[in-house]
Z-matrix of the N, CA and C atoms (Angstrom, degrees):
N
C 1 1.434
C 2 1.526 1 109.35
N 3 1.308 2 116.93 1 133.48
C 4 1.453 3 122.27 2 -176.05
C 5 1.529 4 109.97 3 -86.66
N 6 1.341 5 115.73 4 135.99
C 7 1.462 6 121.11 5 179.62
C 8 1.522 7 109.61 6 -86.35
N 9 1.308 8 117.72 7 135.26
C 10 1.451 9 122.73 8 178.90
C 11 1.530 10 108.98 9 -91.70
N 12 1.332 11 116.81 10 105.73
C 13 1.457 12 120.91 11 -177.79
C 14 1.522 13 111.85 12 -66.02
N 15 1.329 14 117.46 13 -31.96
C 16 1.453 15 120.93 14 -177.96
C 17 1.519 16 114.20 15 -72.73
N 18 1.323 17 118.12 16 -13.90
C 19 1.458 18 121.33 17 -178.95
C 20 1.527 19 112.11 18 -77.55
N 21 1.311 20 117.71 19 -8.72
C 22 1.461 21 124.47 20 -178.13
C 23 1.527 22 112.10 21 55.31
N 24 1.315 23 114.42 22 43.98
C 25 1.453 24 119.26 23 166.98
C 26 1.526 25 106.40 24 -76.53
N 27 1.318 26 117.76 25 -172.96
C 28 1.453 27 120.16 26 -176.14
C 29 1.527 28 113.01 27 -52.76
N 30 1.343 29 120.95 28 -50.03
C 31 1.471 30 119.19 29 -179.93
C 32 1.530 31 112.80 30 -63.02
N 33 1.316 32 117.48 31 -36.99
C 34 1.454 33 119.90 32 178.82
C 35 1.518 34 112.23 33 -66.96
N 36 1.324 35 117.26 34 -40.34
C 37 1.463 36 121.13 35 177.70
C 38 1.518 37 111.16 36 -65.69
N 39 1.323 38 116.93 37 -40.84
C 40 1.461 39 120.80 38 178.50
C 41 1.521 40 110.29 39 -62.81
N 42 1.330 41 116.86 40 -47.58
C 43 1.465 42 120.07 41 -178.88
C 44 1.522 43 111.52 42 -63.59
N 45 1.324 44 117.72 43 -39.30
C 46 1.456 45 121.14 44 178.82
C 47 1.532 46 110.72 45 -65.78
N 48 1.309 47 117.56 46 -44.38
C 49 1.457 48 121.12 47 178.19
C 50 1.520 49 112.45 48 -65.09
N 51 1.315 50 116.65 49 -41.38
C 52 1.460 51 120.85 50 179.71
C 53 1.520 52 110.71 51 -66.50
N 54 1.334 53 117.29 52 -41.15
C 55 1.452 54 120.25 53 176.97
C 56 1.531 55 110.96 54 -64.92
N 57 1.319 56 116.93 55 -35.67
C 58 1.465 57 120.60 56 175.80
C 59 1.518 58 111.52 57 -63.01
N 60 1.330 59 117.19 58 -42.48
C 61 1.462 60 121.11 59 177.82
C 62 1.523 61 110.72 60 -63.73
N 63 1.335 62 116.90 61 -44.06
C 64 1.465 63 120.00 62 179.20
C 65 1.524 64 111.33 63 -65.12
N 66 1.326 65 117.96 64 -38.71
C 67 1.462 66 121.48 65 179.23
C 68 1.524 67 111.42 66 -65.73
N 69 1.321 68 116.70 67 -43.01
C 70 1.460 69 120.47 68 178.71
C 71 1.526 70 110.84 69 -64.78
N 72 1.313 71 116.84 70 -42.27
C 73 1.456 72 121.07 71 178.62
C 74 1.533 73 111.38 72 -65.98
N 75 1.324 74 117.28 73 -39.04
C 76 1.463 75 120.80 74 177.38
C 77 1.526 76 110.68 75 -65.83
N 78 1.326 77 117.34 76 -39.08
C 79 1.464 78 120.91 77 177.09
C 80 1.523 79 110.87 78 -62.52
N 81 1.326 80 116.46 79 -40.25
C 82 1.462 81 120.72 80 177.47
C 83 1.528 82 110.96 81 -62.13
N 84 1.321 83 117.38 82 -43.39
C 85 1.464 84 119.82 83 -179.33
C 86 1.524 85 111.82 84 -63.80
N 87 1.326 86 117.31 85 -40.30
C 88 1.462 87 120.29 86 178.29
C 89 1.529 88 109.81 87 -64.99
N 90 1.323 89 117.00 88 -42.45
C 91 1.464 90 121.02 89 178.91
C 92 1.528 91 111.09 90 -63.86
N 93 1.337 92 116.38 91 -43.68
C 94 1.464 93 120.81 92 -178.09
C 95 1.519 94 111.57 93 -61.74
N 96 1.323 95 117.21 94 -32.67
C 97 1.459 96 121.97 95 -179.24
C 98 1.530 97 112.51 96 -96.69
N 99 1.332 98 117.84 97 15.96
C 100 1.469 99 123.46 98 175.33
C 101 1.523 100 112.67 99 58.05
N 102 1.312 101 117.76 100 37.24
C 103 1.463 102 123.68 101 174.87
C 104 1.534 103 112.63 102 58.41
N 105 1.317 104 116.98 103 32.22
C 106 1.459 105 122.25 104 177.29
C 107 1.528 106 109.28 105 -85.60
N 108 1.337 107 117.44 106 168.28
C 109 1.468 108 119.14 107 177.16
C 110 1.534 109 113.37 108 -57.96
N 111 1.322 110 117.42 109 -33.57
C 112 1.468 111 119.88 110 177.63
C 113 1.527 112 110.11 111 -63.29
N 114 1.328 113 116.77 112 -42.13
C 115 1.458 114 120.69 113 178.01
C 116 1.518 115 112.50 114 -65.52
N 117 1.336 116 116.23 115 -39.74
C 118 1.464 117 119.43 116 177.47
C 119 1.528 118 111.32 117 -65.89
N 120 1.308 119 116.78 118 -37.84
C 121 1.468 120 120.79 119 176.93
C 122 1.529 121 110.62 120 -66.25
N 123 1.323 122 116.27 121 -41.53
C 124 1.464 123 119.93 122 177.37
C 125 1.523 124 110.96 123 -63.76
N 126 1.320 125 116.81 124 -39.56
C 127 1.469 126 120.25 125 178.77
C 128 1.524 127 111.21 126 -66.07
N 129 1.327 128 116.45 127 -38.91
C 130 1.470 129 119.21 128 177.12
C 131 1.524 130 110.12 129 -64.73
N 132 1.315 131 116.95 130 -40.60
C 133 1.467 132 120.42 131 175.74
C 134 1.509 133 111.15 132 -60.75
N 135 1.324 134 115.85 133 -38.97
C 136 1.458 135 121.00 134 178.83
C 137 1.527 136 111.15 135 -63.12
N 138 1.317 137 116.73 136 -47.73
C 139 1.464 138 119.96 137 -176.25
C 140 1.523 139 112.64 138 -69.45
N 141 1.324 140 116.69 139 -37.66
C 142 1.466 141 119.28 140 -172.68
C 143 1.527 142 113.89 141 -96.60
N 144 1.316 143 118.77 142 -16.88
C 145 1.464 144 120.46 143 -179.17
C 146 1.521 145 112.16 144 -102.54
N 147 1.316 146 118.28 145 -15.23
C 148 1.454 147 120.47 146 174.32
C 149 1.516 148 114.03 147 85.87
N 150 1.316 149 115.90 148 -158.81
C 151 1.453 150 123.44 149 -171.28
C 152 1.532 151 115.49 150 -64.54
N 153 1.326 152 121.36 151 -32.48
C 154 1.471 153 117.91 152 179.90
C 155 1.527 154 113.73 153 -63.87
N 156 1.327 155 118.05 154 -27.63
C 157 1.458 156 120.48 155 -176.93
C 158 1.525 157 112.54 156 -62.16
N 159 1.354 158 120.23 157 -51.23
C 160 1.465 159 117.74 158 -179.69
C 161 1.523 160 112.93 159 -64.77
N 162 1.318 161 117.39 160 -29.72
C 163 1.461 162 119.75 161 177.15
C 164 1.522 163 110.67 162 -63.77
N 165 1.317 164 116.02 163 -47.30
C 166 1.469 165 119.81 164 178.38
C 167 1.525 166 111.33 165 -67.69
N 168 1.323 167 117.25 166 -38.95
C 169 1.460 168 121.22 167 179.45
C 170 1.522 169 110.88 168 -62.09
N 171 1.336 170 117.34 169 -48.75
C 172 1.465 171 120.19 170 -179.22
C 173 1.527 172 111.61 171 -67.23
N 174 1.322 173 117.73 172 -32.97
C 175 1.464 174 119.61 173 175.08
C 176 1.526 175 110.34 174 -64.33
N 177 1.330 176 117.08 175 -45.87
C 178 1.467 177 120.46 176 178.54
C 179 1.526 178 110.90 177 -64.23
N 180 1.333 179 117.21 178 -40.80
C 181 1.463 180 120.40 179 179.11
C 182 1.526 181 111.02 180 -64.74
N 183 1.312 182 117.54 181 -38.49
C 184 1.463 183 120.16 182 -179.05
C 185 1.525 184 111.91 183 -68.56
N 186 1.314 185 117.68 184 -30.47
C 187 1.467 186 118.95 185 178.07
C 188 1.517 187 111.59 186 -77.69
N 189 1.325 188 119.02 187 -28.63
C 190 1.461 189 120.39 188 -178.99
C 191 1.523 190 112.83 189 -79.28
N 192 1.335 191 118.74 190 -26.14
C 193 1.469 192 120.29 191 -178.86
C 194 1.526 193 112.51 192 -91.01
N 195 1.310 194 117.39 193 -6.75
C 196 1.468 195 123.81 194 176.40
C 197 1.537 196 113.62 195 53.23
N 198 1.321 197 115.08 196 50.49
C 199 1.453 198 120.38 197 172.24
C 200 1.513 199 115.92 198 89.83
N 201 1.308 200 119.48 199 -1.39
C 202 1.465 201 120.94 200 177.64
C 203 1.534 202 108.53 201 -86.36
N 204 1.316 203 115.36 202 97.18
C 205 1.460 204 121.66 203 -173.80
C 206 1.529 205 111.41 204 -63.16
N 207 1.319 206 117.64 205 -37.57
C 208 1.463 207 119.97 206 -179.35
C 209 1.527 208 110.00 207 -61.64
N 210 1.328 209 117.33 208 -43.82
C 211 1.469 210 120.12 209 177.79
C 212 1.518 211 111.17 210 -62.70
N 213 1.316 212 117.07 211 -36.42
C 214 1.461 213 119.88 212 -179.14
C 215 1.531 214 110.82 213 -68.82
N 216 1.318 215 117.30 214 -39.69
C 217 1.454 216 119.95 215 -174.79
C 218 1.524 217 113.89 216 -80.18
N 219 1.336 218 118.10 217 -40.74
C 220 1.466 219 118.93 218 -174.82
C 221 1.519 220 113.74 219 -111.88
N 222 1.308 221 118.97 220 -2.16
C 223 1.455 222 121.34 221 176.60
C 224 1.516 223 112.29 222 92.54
N 225 1.318 224 115.14 223 163.87
C 226 1.460 225 121.13 224 -175.83
C 227 1.522 226 113.11 225 -66.98
N 228 1.319 227 117.54 226 -42.11
C 229 1.464 228 120.53 227 -175.65
C 230 1.527 229 111.03 228 -65.73
N 231 1.316 230 117.09 229 -48.06
C 232 1.464 231 119.57 230 -179.92
C 233 1.525 232 111.43 231 -68.17
N 234 1.332 233 117.42 232 -36.26
C 235 1.459 234 120.29 233 178.31
C 236 1.535 235 110.87 234 -66.19
N 237 1.329 236 117.51 235 -36.92
C 238 1.463 237 120.61 236 177.27
C 239 1.524 238 110.15 237 -65.76
N 240 1.340 239 117.05 238 -35.18
C 241 1.463 240 120.33 239 177.16
C 242 1.517 241 112.94 240 -65.77
N 243 1.317 242 117.92 241 -28.08
C 244 1.465 243 121.03 242 177.80
C 245 1.520 244 111.39 243 -72.59
N 246 1.325 245 117.37 244 -29.78
C 247 1.463 246 121.29 245 -178.10
C 248 1.530 247 112.10 246 -75.06
N 249 1.328 248 116.80 247 -24.05
C 250 1.466 249 119.57 248 -176.89
C 251 1.494 250 112.78 249 -75.61
């Protein structure tokens, strides 16, 4: 029996919520990278690769900033603007 995703039964609600989480996370990545091609590529990876991508991305970002949480969350350019 085929499930109707548009009926918003349990599978439809789950897929809609999960897509919302991926969309919000992809928007954050584009914003963090100042809408550059790297940010757009990261956002595409987020949307098409699912939940493991942001986990790996944030792990890599946390190792490159060496414990500076502000740099990890808002990016190098915005964090440098806070120091001025």
